[in-house]
C-alpha positions as CSV (number, residue, x, y, z in Angstrom):
1,M,-125.6,1.7,168.3
2,Q,-122.3,1.2,170.2
3,A,-121.9,-2.2,168.4
4,I,-122.2,-0.4,165.0
5,I,-119.8,2.3,166.0
6,Q,-117.3,-0.3,167.2
7,S,-117.7,-2.3,164.1
8,M,-117.2,0.9,162.0
9,S,-114.2,2.0,164.0
10,Q,-112.2,-1.1,163.7
11,S,-110.4,0.4,160.8
12,P,-109.4,4.1,160.0
13,L,-111.8,4.1,157.0
14,G,-114.7,3.0,159.3
15,F,-113.9,5.7,161.7
16,W,-114.0,8.6,159.1
17,G,-117.1,7.0,157.6
18,C,-118.8,7.3,161.0
19,V,-117.8,10.9,161.2
20,F,-119.1,11.7,157.8
21,A,-122.5,10.0,158.7
22,I,-123.0,12.1,161.8
23,L,-122.3,15.3,159.9
24,S,-124.8,14.3,157.2
25,V,-127.5,13.7,159.8
26,F,-126.8,17.0,161.3
27,L,-127.1,18.8,158.0
28,L,-130.3,16.9,157.2
29,V,-131.8,18.1,160.5
30,L,-130.9,21.7,159.9
31,L,-132.4,21.6,156.4
32,W,-135.6,20.0,157.6
33,I,-136.0,22.7,160.3
34,S,-135.4,25.4,157.7
35,L,-137.9,24.0,155.2
36,S,-140.6,23.5,157.9
37,G,-140.1,27.1,159.2
38,K,-140.3,28.4,155.6
39,K,-143.5,26.4,155.0
40,Q,-145.2,27.7,158.1
41,D,-144.2,31.3,157.3
42,K,-145.5,30.9,153.8
43,E,-148.9,29.7,155.1
44,I,-149.0,32.6,157.6
45,L,-148.2,35.0,154.9
46,E,-150.9,33.6,152.7
47,V,-153.4,34.0,155.5
48,I,-152.3,37.5,156.2
49,A,-152.5,38.4,152.6
50,K,-156.1,37.2,152.3
51,R,-156.9,39.2,155.4
52,L,-155.3,42.3,154.1
53,E,-157.2,42.1,151.0
54,E,-160.5,42.1,153.1
55,N,-159.6,44.8,155.5
56,S,-158.9,48.6,155.1
57,E,-155.5,50.2,154.8
58,E,-155.1,51.0,158.6
59,D,-156.2,47.6,159.5
60,Q,-153.8,46.2,157.0
61,L,-150.9,48.2,158.6
62,R,-151.9,46.9,162.0
63,I,-152.2,43.4,160.8
64,L,-148.8,43.8,159.1
65,Q,-147.2,45.1,162.3
66,S,-148.7,42.3,164.3
67,V,-147.6,39.9,161.7
68,N,-144.1,41.2,161.7
69,D,-144.0,41.0,165.5
70,S,-145.2,37.4,165.4
71,I,-142.6,36.5,162.8
72,Q,-139.9,38.1,164.9
73,K,-141.0,36.1,167.8
74,S,-141.1,32.9,165.7
75,N,-137.7,33.6,164.5
76,A,-136.3,34.1,167.9
77,Q,-138.0,31.0,169.2
78,L,-136.6,29.1,166.1
79,R,-133.2,30.4,166.9
80,M,-133.4,29.3,170.4
81,E,-134.6,25.8,169.4
82,V,-131.8,25.5,166.8
83,N,-129.3,26.7,169.4
84,D,-130.6,24.1,171.9
85,S,-130.5,21.4,169.2
86,L,-126.9,22.3,168.2
87,S,-125.8,22.4,171.9
88,R,-127.3,18.9,172.4
89,L,-125.7,17.7,169.1
90,T,-122.3,19.1,170.0
91,Q,-122.5,17.5,173.5
92,T,-123.5,14.1,171.9
93,Q,-120.7,14.5,169.2
94,N,-118.2,15.4,171.9
95,Q,-119.0,12.3,173.9
96,N,-119.0,10.2,170.7
97,M,-115.5,11.7,169.9
98,V,-114.3,10.7,173.3
99,G,-115.5,7.2,172.8
100,F,-114.1,7.0,169.4
101,T,-110.7,8.2,170.7
102,D,-110.6,5.6,173.5
103,L,-111.6,3.0,171.0
104,I,-109.0,4.0,168.5
105,Q,-106.3,4.0,171.2
106,K,-107.3,0.5,172.2
107,M,-107.3,-0.6,168.6
108,N,-103.9,1.0,168.1
109,Q,-102.6,-0.9,171.1
110,G,-104.0,-4.1,169.8
111,N,-102.6,-3.5,166.3
112,A,-99.2,-2.7,167.7
113,S,-99.0,-5.9,169.5
114,V,-100.3,-7.8,166.5
115,Q,-97.8,-6.1,164.3
116,L,-95.0,-6.8,166.6
117,Q,-95.9,-10.5,166.7
118,A,-96.3,-10.6,163.0
119,R,-93.0,-8.7,162.6
120,E,-91.2,-11.2,164.9
121,A,-92.8,-14.2,163.0
122,L,-91.8,-12.6,159.6
123,K,-88.3,-12.0,160.9
124,T,-88.0,-15.6,162.0
125,Q,-89.3,-16.9,158.7
126,V,-87.0,-14.5,156.7
127,S,-84.1,-15.7,158.8
128,Q,-85.0,-19.3,158.2
129,L,-85.5,-18.7,154.5
130,S,-82.2,-16.8,154.2
131,S,-80.3,-19.6,155.9
132,G,-82.0,-22.1,153.6
133,I,-81.2,-20.1,150.6
134,N,-77.5,-19.6,151.7
135,Q,-77.3,-23.4,152.1
136,E,-78.8,-24.1,148.7
137,L,-76.6,-21.4,147.1
138,S,-73.5,-22.9,148.8
139,A,-74.4,-26.4,147.5
140,I,-75.2,-25.0,144.0
141,R,-71.8,-23.1,144.1
142,D,-69.9,-26.2,145.1
143,T,-71.6,-28.2,142.3
144,L,-70.9,-25.5,139.8
145,N,-67.2,-25.3,140.9
146,R,-66.9,-29.0,140.5
147,Q,-68.6,-29.0,137.1
148,L,-66.6,-26.1,135.9
149,Q,-63.3,-27.8,137.0
150,T,-64.4,-30.9,135.2
151,L,-65.4,-28.9,132.1
152,Q,-62.1,-27.0,132.2
153,S,-60.0,-30.2,132.4
154,N,-62.1,-31.7,129.5
155,N,-61.6,-28.5,127.5
156,D,-57.8,-28.5,128.2
157,S,-57.5,-32.0,127.1
158,K,-59.6,-31.4,124.0
159,L,-57.7,-28.2,123.2
160,E,-54.4,-30.0,123.5
161,M,-55.6,-32.8,121.2
162,M,-56.9,-30.2,118.8
163,R,-53.7,-28.2,118.9
164,Q,-51.7,-31.4,118.2
165,T,-54.0,-32.3,115.3
166,V,-53.8,-28.7,113.9
167,E,-50.1,-28.6,114.2
168,T,-49.8,-31.9,112.4
169,K,-52.2,-31.0,109.7
170,L,-50.5,-27.5,109.3
171,Q,-47.1,-29.1,109.2
172,T,-48.2,-31.6,106.6
173,T,-50.1,-29.1,104.6
174,L,-47.3,-26.5,104.8
175,E,-44.7,-29.0,103.6
176,A,-46.9,-30.1,100.8
177,R,-47.7,-26.5,99.7
178,L,-44.1,-25.5,100.0
179,S,-43.1,-28.5,97.9
180,E,-45.8,-27.6,95.4
181,S,-44.7,-23.9,95.5
182,F,-41.1,-24.8,95.0
183,K,-42.1,-27.0,92.0
184,Q,-44.2,-24.2,90.5
185,V,-41.4,-21.7,91.1
186,A,-38.9,-24.0,89.5
187,A,-41.3,-24.5,86.5
188,H,-41.9,-20.8,86.2
189,L,-38.1,-20.1,86.4
190,K,-37.6,-22.7,83.7
191,D,-40.3,-21.0,81.6
192,V,-38.7,-17.7,82.3
193,E,-35.3,-19.1,81.2
194,T,-36.9,-20.4,78.1
195,G,-38.6,-17.1,77.5
196,L,-35.3,-15.3,78.0
197,G,-33.7,-17.5,75.5
198,E,-36.5,-16.9,73.1
199,M,-36.1,-13.1,73.7
200,R,-32.4,-13.4,73.1
201,S,-33.1,-15.1,69.9
202,I,-35.7,-12.5,68.9
203,A,-33.3,-9.8,69.9
204,G,-30.7,-11.3,67.7
205,Q,-33.2,-11.6,64.9
206,V,-34.1,-7.9,65.4
207,G,-30.6,-7.0,65.4
208,E,-30.0,-8.8,62.2
209,L,-33.1,-7.2,60.7
210,K,-31.8,-3.8,61.8
211,R,-28.5,-4.5,60.1
212,V,-30.3,-5.6,57.1
213,L,-32.5,-2.4,57.0
214,T,-29.6,-0.1,57.8
215,N,-27.3,-1.6,55.2
216,V,-28.2,-0.3,51.7
217,K,-27.1,-3.5,49.9
218,T,-28.8,-5.9,52.4
219,R,-31.9,-3.7,52.4
220,G,-32.1,-4.0,48.6
221,T,-31.8,-7.7,48.9
222,F,-34.7,-7.8,51.4
223,G,-36.9,-6.0,48.9
224,E,-36.0,-8.2,46.1
225,V,-36.7,-11.3,48.2
226,Q,-40.1,-10.1,49.2
227,L,-40.9,-9.1,45.6
228,G,-39.8,-12.5,44.3
229,A,-42.0,-14.2,46.9
230,I,-45.0,-12.3,45.8
231,L,-44.4,-13.1,42.1
232,A,-43.8,-16.8,42.8
233,N,-46.9,-17.0,44.8
234,V,-49.3,-15.3,42.4
235,I,-47.9,-15.7,38.8
236,P,-45.3,-18.4,39.1
237,N,-44.9,-19.1,35.4
238,H,-45.1,-15.6,33.9
239,Y,-42.0,-13.7,35.1
240,E,-38.3,-13.8,34.7
241,E,-35.4,-12.6,36.9
242,N,-32.6,-10.3,36.0
243,V,-33.9,-9.5,32.6
244,A,-32.3,-7.1,30.0
245,T,-35.5,-5.4,28.8
246,R,-33.7,-3.1,26.4
247,P,-31.7,-4.5,23.4
248,K,-27.9,-3.8,23.5
249,S,-28.1,-2.7,27.2
250,N,-26.3,-4.0,30.2
251,D,-28.9,-2.8,32.6
252,R,-30.9,-5.6,33.9
253,V,-34.1,-5.2,36.0
254,E,-34.7,-7.4,39.0
255,F,-38.0,-8.9,37.7
256,A,-40.0,-8.6,34.5
257,I,-43.4,-10.0,33.7
258,K,-44.1,-11.6,30.3
259,M,-47.0,-9.8,28.7
260,P,-48.6,-11.1,25.6
261,G,-47.7,-9.2,22.4
262,A,-49.6,-8.2,19.3
263,N,-49.0,-11.5,17.4
264,D,-49.1,-15.1,18.6
265,G,-45.8,-16.2,20.1
266,E,-44.7,-12.7,20.8
267,F,-44.5,-11.0,24.2
268,V,-43.3,-7.8,25.9
269,W,-41.8,-7.2,29.3
270,L,-43.3,-5.4,32.2
271,P,-40.3,-4.3,34.3
272,I,-40.6,-4.4,38.2
273,D,-37.9,-2.8,40.4
274,S,-37.9,-2.7,44.2
275,K,-36.9,0.3,46.1
276,F,-36.5,0.7,49.9
277,P,-35.8,4.2,51.0
278,I,-36.2,3.5,54.7
279,E,-33.8,6.1,55.9
280,D,-35.7,9.1,54.4
281,Y,-38.9,7.7,55.9
282,Q,-37.5,7.2,59.3
283,K,-36.4,10.8,59.4
284,I,-40.0,11.8,58.7
285,E,-41.3,9.7,61.5
286,D,-38.7,11.0,64.0
287,A,-39.6,14.6,63.2
288,R,-43.3,13.8,63.6
289,E,-42.7,12.0,67.0
290,I,-41.0,15.1,68.4
291,G,-43.7,17.4,66.9
292,D,-41.4,19.3,64.5
293,A,-43.7,20.0,61.6
294,E,-41.2,22.0,59.7
295,A,-38.6,19.2,59.8
296,A,-41.1,16.7,58.9
297,E,-42.2,18.6,55.9
298,K,-38.5,19.1,54.9
299,H,-37.8,15.3,55.1
300,A,-41.1,14.5,53.3
301,K,-40.0,16.7,50.4
302,A,-36.7,14.9,50.4
303,F,-38.5,11.5,50.4
304,E,-40.6,12.7,47.5
305,A,-37.5,13.8,45.5
306,R,-35.8,10.4,46.3
307,I,-38.9,8.5,44.9
308,K,-39.0,10.6,41.8
309,S,-35.4,10.2,41.2
310,E,-35.8,6.4,41.5
311,A,-38.7,6.4,39.1
312,K,-36.7,8.4,36.6
313,K,-33.9,5.8,36.7
314,I,-36.4,2.9,36.3
315,H,-37.9,4.7,33.1
316,E,-34.5,5.5,31.6
317,K,-33.0,2.0,32.2
318,Y,-35.8,-0.5,31.7
319,V,-38.6,1.0,29.6
320,E,-38.3,0.8,25.8
321,V,-41.3,0.3,23.5
322,P,-42.0,-2.1,21.7
323,F,-39.8,-4.4,23.7
324,T,-41.4,-3.4,26.9
325,T,-44.8,-2.0,28.1
326,E,-45.2,1.8,28.2
327,F,-45.0,1.8,32.0
328,A,-43.0,0.1,34.7
329,L,-43.7,-0.8,38.4
330,M,-41.8,0.4,41.4
331,F,-42.3,-1.9,44.3
332,L,-42.1,-0.6,47.9
333,P,-41.6,-3.5,50.4
334,S,-43.4,-1.6,53.3
335,E,-47.0,-0.4,53.3
336,S,-45.9,2.6,55.4
337,L,-43.7,3.7,52.5
338,Y,-46.6,3.4,50.1
339,A,-48.9,5.2,52.5
340,E,-46.4,8.1,52.7
341,C,-46.4,8.3,48.9
342,L,-50.3,8.5,49.0
343,R,-50.1,11.1,51.6
344,R,-48.1,13.4,49.3
345,P,-50.6,15.3,47.1
346,G,-50.3,14.5,43.4
347,M,-47.2,12.4,43.8
348,I,-48.6,9.2,42.3
349,E,-50.2,11.0,39.4
350,D,-47.0,12.8,38.8
351,L,-44.9,9.6,38.6
352,Q,-47.4,8.0,36.2
353,N,-47.6,11.0,34.0
354,N,-43.9,12.1,33.8
355,Y,-42.1,8.8,34.2
356,R,-44.7,6.2,33.3
357,V,-44.0,4.4,36.7
358,T,-46.6,3.0,39.0
359,V,-45.8,2.7,42.7
360,A,-47.3,-0.3,44.5
361,G,-47.0,-1.7,48.0
362,P,-47.3,-5.4,48.9
363,T,-51.1,-5.3,49.0
364,V,-51.5,-3.3,45.7
365,L,-48.9,-5.4,43.8
366,S,-50.7,-8.5,44.9
367,A,-54.0,-7.2,43.7
368,L,-52.4,-6.1,40.4
369,L,-50.8,-9.4,39.8
370,N,-54.0,-11.2,40.5
371,S,-55.6,-9.2,37.8
372,L,-52.9,-10.0,35.4
373,Q,-53.3,-13.7,36.3
374,M,-56.9,-13.5,35.3
375,G,-56.0,-11.9,32.1
376,F,-53.5,-14.6,31.3
377,R,-56.1,-17.3,31.9
378,T,-58.7,-15.4,29.8
379,L,-56.1,-15.1,27.0
380,A,-55.3,-18.8,27.2
381,I,-59.0,-19.7,27.0
382,Q,-59.3,-17.4,23.9
383,K,-56.3,-19.1,22.2
384,R,-57.8,-22.5,22.9
385,S,-61.5,-21.7,22.0
386,A,-61.5,-24.1,19.2
387,E,-60.5,-26.9,21.4
388,V,-63.0,-25.7,23.9
389,W,-65.8,-26.0,21.3
390,T,-64.7,-29.5,20.4
391,V,-64.7,-30.6,24.0
392,L,-68.2,-29.0,24.4
393,G,-69.4,-31.0,21.4
394,Q,-68.1,-34.2,22.8
395,V,-69.6,-33.4,26.1
396,K,-73.0,-32.8,24.4
397,T,-72.8,-36.2,22.6
398,E,-72.0,-37.9,25.9
399,F,-74.8,-36.0,27.6
400,M,-77.4,-37.3,25.0
401,K,-76.1,-40.9,25.5
402,F,-76.4,-40.3,29.2
403,A,-80.1,-39.1,28.7
404,D,-80.9,-42.3,26.7
405,A,-79.4,-44.4,29.5
406,L,-81.6,-42.6,32.0
407,D,-84.6,-43.3,29.9
408,T,-83.8,-46.9,29.8
409,M,-83.1,-47.1,33.5
410,E,-86.4,-45.3,34.1
411,K,-88.4,-48.0,32.1
412,R,-86.6,-50.7,34.1
413,V,-87.3,-48.9,37.3
414,D,-91.0,-48.7,36.4
415,G,-91.1,-52.6,35.9
416,V,-89.4,-53.1,39.2
417,K,-92.0,-50.8,40.9
418,S,-94.8,-52.9,39.3
419,A,-93.3,-56.1,40.6
420,I,-92.9,-54.7,44.0
421,A,-96.6,-53.4,44.0
422,G,-97.7,-57.0,43.0
423,V,-95.7,-58.5,45.8
424,R,-97.1,-55.9,48.2
425,T,-100.7,-56.8,47.1
426,R,-100.2,-60.5,47.8
427,T,-98.6,-59.7,51.1
428,N,-101.7,-57.7,52.0
429,V,-104.0,-60.5,51.0
430,M,-102.0,-63.1,53.1
431,G,-102.2,-60.7,56.1
432,R,-106.0,-60.4,55.8
433,K,-106.3,-64.3,55.6
434,L,-104.1,-64.7,58.6
435,R,-106.3,-62.3,60.6
436,D,-109.4,-64.3,59.5
437,V,-107.7,-67.4,60.8
438,E,-107.3,-65.8,64.2
439,E,-110.9,-64.7,64.3
440,L,-112.5,-68.2,63.3
441,P,-113.7,-70.8,65.8
442,G,-111.4,-73.8,66.5
443,D,-113.7,-76.4,64.9
444,K,-114.2,-74.6,61.6
445,K,-111.9,-75.5,58.8
446,I,-110.5,-73.3,56.2
447,D,-110.5,-74.6,52.6
448,T,-108.1,-72.1,51.0
449,V,-105.7,-69.7,52.5
450,L,-104.4,-68.0,49.4
451,P,-106.8,-66.8,46.6
452,S,-106.6,-68.1,43.1
453,N,-105.3,-66.1,40.3
454,E,-108.8,-65.5,39.0
455,S,-109.9,-64.0,42.3
456,E,-106.8,-61.8,42.3
457,D,-107.7,-60.6,38.8
């Protein structure tokens, strides 16, 4: 038992396990005593109950009294036995606790010495390990320092080489780019100088154009030149310059178109005069730009009056039937002037009805002249219709001859096709024979290669 207790008490867990086992045994003893006592009491009570059933009431009371006395005695005896058992168990437990305490003190003393030895050994090992680690770290530190110094020196040398290379390349590239940039700047400056020269030339031309447009005489010349260019381009052989359209009149119109008359060889003139009232139109535009509607309307009315006045002059100076047509043309060299005329309500119709003058801009005049050109061509075709019919008859005869020649050629072509078909047939026969030669054995002779004419037929 002591050996078991010593083995259990070698550790703190074993000690408390021993204590727990003793307490468990003690509780089991108490439980057994209680159960055994209850079992005996139960048996006694059963016997008493049976006897009570058999006896009378007084006997039952006496029996119950005696039973109660016996139960009290049994309980007292049981208490005494339990108290004795508890006393003995307490003494045993106290003795065991004293032994346990001594054993634990001895174990603690042994553990303290062992721990001291282990601590000293561990301290020694840690000291040795620390010194070894310090030595290794010192060696590693020295090695790293040497490698870092070597690496730093190598990096310095390489950086110096890279710096020199970069400086050289930068210098070369910078010089090349600066040279190229200076060349480009010089070229651009030259282009700018050329452009400035062109702008000066354009400015001079604009100034000349402005002088032309501001001077009444030169402005009229500009309109005449533009009108002459359009006429020369569209109807080059159907107009004259500076024509006196009215007999016994010194007024000459700038241009007049020859229109066919009622009889062959006769013609009438279609007067065309150019007008360029740019100053009136410029006043209208200036008023519109500043948003002055009243002034714009005022200048527009002045522009309309100016156009009507010029139309009246053209009608009085240049229109006289039957030497001229019933109407004349007023040419405005600018489309904006013509658009302003169209913008005025009823102005174009008023000029046509009252003065027999039709206003036309460059585009409208070109379209009108193209229509006249088509009319001239149609009239020329009508005059030469007999010649046209003669030419058509000759063409018909030549076409019939051409058809006969085509028939003859077709017959000859058919003969050539037949000959080509015969040659193709003979070629196919020769090809078949040659294929037969390739298929025959070497010792077999061929009598004929080509078929006779009879076989062909």
